C-alpha positions, -999 to +999 in steps of 0.1 A: +478+213+738+442+204+733+419+208+762+390+184+770+355+198+773+357+195+811+390+216+811+373+242+788+344+244+812+369+249+841+386+277+822+353+294+816+344+291+853+377+307+862+370+336+839+335+340+852+346+342+888+375+364+879+350+388+863+328+387+894+358+393+917+372+422+896+343+438+877+364+469+869+391+449+850+395+455+813+393+427+788+431+429+784+437+425+821+413+395+822+431+381+791+465+384+808+452+369+841+434+339+825+459+333+796+434+332+767+428+356+738+408+388+740+384+374+715+378+344+738+372+367+768+349+390+749+329+360+735+322+345+769+315+379+786+289+385+758+273+351+761+269+355+799+256+390+795+228+378+772+213+352+796+189+362+824+201+336+849+234+316+848+234+278+852+261+252+849+251+245+813+261+280+803+298+271+807+295+244+781+306+248+745+279+257+720+274+234+690+291+245+658+266+226+636+242+245+614+212+259+632+189+253+602+185+220+584+202+216+551+180+219+520+171+185+507+160+183+470+128+164+465+136+130+448+110+136+421+127+170+412+161+154+413+151+126+390+137+152+364+170+170+364 
């Protein structure tokens, strides 16, 4: 089953509020309660820990596109090759 972005955001919000409600729970217990992998739980806990103030946009997926532009060969150089 593939989730929509809105459904993923809802899942992340559930995790966030579960963490706030049970700060003493281990990653495994959170994983079992939410139904996602340990890796997924760790990833989102880490992302939220790294930001100073949480906003609604912090529940959205992050782009998987490259963070740096791809190298473009100068046309003059390409023509010489």
